[in-house]
C-alpha positions as CSV (number, residue, x, y, z in Angstrom):
1,M,9.1,36.8,11.8
2,F,12.9,39.4,11.0
3,F,12.5,42.4,13.5
4,L,14.5,46.1,13.3
5,V,15.4,48.2,16.5
6,Y,16.5,51.6,15.7
7,V,17.3,55.2,17.4
8,S,17.4,58.3,16.0
9,V,17.4,62.3,17.7
10,A,14.0,64.4,16.5
11,Q,14.7,67.1,14.2
12,E,13.4,70.0,16.1
13,N,11.4,69.9,19.4
14,V,8.6,67.5,19.4
15,S,4.5,68.6,20.9
16,K,2.1,66.2,21.8
17,E,0.5,66.9,18.5
18,D,3.4,66.4,16.0
19,L,3.6,62.4,18.0
20,L,0.2,61.6,17.7
21,D,0.1,62.4,13.9
22,I,3.1,60.6,13.5
23,L,1.4,57.4,15.8
24,T,-2.0,57.4,13.9
25,K,0.0,57.5,10.0
26,S,2.8,55.5,11.6
27,R,-0.2,52.8,12.9
28,E,-2.1,53.3,9.6
29,A,0.9,52.6,6.8
30,N,2.7,49.9,9.7
31,A,-0.9,48.2,9.6
32,A,-1.2,48.3,5.6
33,A,2.1,46.7,5.5
34,G,2.2,44.4,7.7
35,I,4.5,45.5,10.3
36,T,3.8,45.5,14.4
37,G,6.1,47.1,17.2
38,M,6.7,50.1,19.5
39,L,8.2,53.4,19.3
40,L,9.7,55.7,22.3
41,Y,10.5,58.8,22.7
42,K,12.2,60.7,24.8
43,D,14.4,64.1,25.6
44,G,14.1,64.6,21.9
45,H,15.4,61.2,20.9
46,F,13.1,58.7,18.9
47,M,13.5,54.4,19.7
48,Q,11.3,52.1,17.7
49,A,10.6,48.3,17.1
50,L,9.3,47.2,14.0
51,E,8.8,43.3,13.3
52,G,6.9,42.2,10.3
53,E,8.1,40.4,6.1
54,E,12.0,42.3,5.8
55,T,10.8,43.3,2.4
56,A,8.7,45.6,4.5
57,V,10.5,46.6,7.8
58,R,13.6,47.4,5.7
59,D,11.8,49.7,3.0
60,L,9.7,51.7,6.3
61,Y,13.1,51.7,7.7
62,A,14.8,53.6,4.3
63,R,11.6,55.7,4.3
64,S,12.1,56.8,8.2
65,S,16.1,57.6,7.2
66,R,14.9,60.1,4.1
67,D,11.9,61.5,6.9
68,P,13.5,65.4,7.9
69,R,11.8,64.3,11.3
70,H,14.4,62.0,12.0
71,L,18.5,63.0,12.3
72,G,21.5,60.2,13.0
73,L,19.2,56.6,12.4
74,R,21.5,53.8,14.2
75,T,20.4,50.2,13.9
76,L,21.2,48.9,17.3
77,V,20.1,44.8,16.5
78,E,18.0,43.0,13.8
79,G,17.8,39.1,13.3
80,R,14.5,37.0,13.6
81,R,13.0,35.8,15.5
82,E,9.7,32.5,16.3
83,R,7.4,35.0,16.5
84,R,5.7,38.2,16.7
85,S,6.9,40.3,20.1
86,F,4.2,43.1,19.5
87,G,1.7,41.2,18.1
88,D,-1.4,42.1,19.3
89,W,0.0,46.2,18.7
90,S,-0.5,48.1,15.4
91,M,2.6,50.4,16.4
92,G,2.7,51.0,20.5
93,F,4.4,54.3,21.6
94,Q,5.0,55.8,24.9
95,D,5.9,59.6,25.9
96,L,8.8,58.5,28.2
97,S,9.5,62.3,28.6
98,S,5.8,62.6,29.9
99,P,5.2,63.0,33.8
100,E,2.6,60.1,33.9
101,A,5.6,57.3,32.5
102,R,6.8,57.0,35.5
103,A,3.5,56.0,37.2
104,T,2.9,53.4,34.9
105,P,2.4,50.4,36.0
106,G,5.5,48.4,35.1
107,Y,7.6,51.0,34.8
108,S,11.8,50.1,35.1
109,E,14.8,52.0,34.9
110,F,15.3,51.1,30.9
111,M,12.4,54.0,30.4
112,N,13.7,56.7,32.2
113,M,17.8,55.8,31.2
114,P,18.0,58.1,27.4
115,L,17.6,56.7,23.8
116,T,20.6,57.7,22.0
117,A,23.1,55.2,20.3
118,E,25.8,55.7,22.9
119,E,23.5,54.7,25.5
120,F,23.0,52.0,23.7
121,S,26.3,50.9,21.7
122,K,27.0,50.1,25.3
123,N,24.3,46.7,25.4
124,T,22.6,46.5,22.1
125,G,20.9,43.8,23.8
126,Q,19.6,45.9,26.5
127,C,17.3,46.8,23.8
128,E,15.5,44.6,23.5
129,R,14.2,43.5,27.0
């Protein structure tokens, strides 16, 4: 199973409606391509984990790099693993900017850190927790 994790900066402020639209379209397209994963959003930054057949994941990443809503895409980690980490998810999502995020069972301080390439360049493995 191929996986890739990247971060990017949102071009503009992203409303809750924008996030829901992104999520709806991502889930539909990813399911059709056999891609699972998760999308995090916080303070104008995205982190996305993608997993599936390598060509499909790389194609999706290339499309994302051309999407005007994303700036400065940066791959944090990619590789292969035995099985999916998000096998039951078409695309999980959490808006970490929301006050509800801290109240979520299982919340960790990882979710409180900035979703920036600079932060993760210190230890790229932390995005796989």
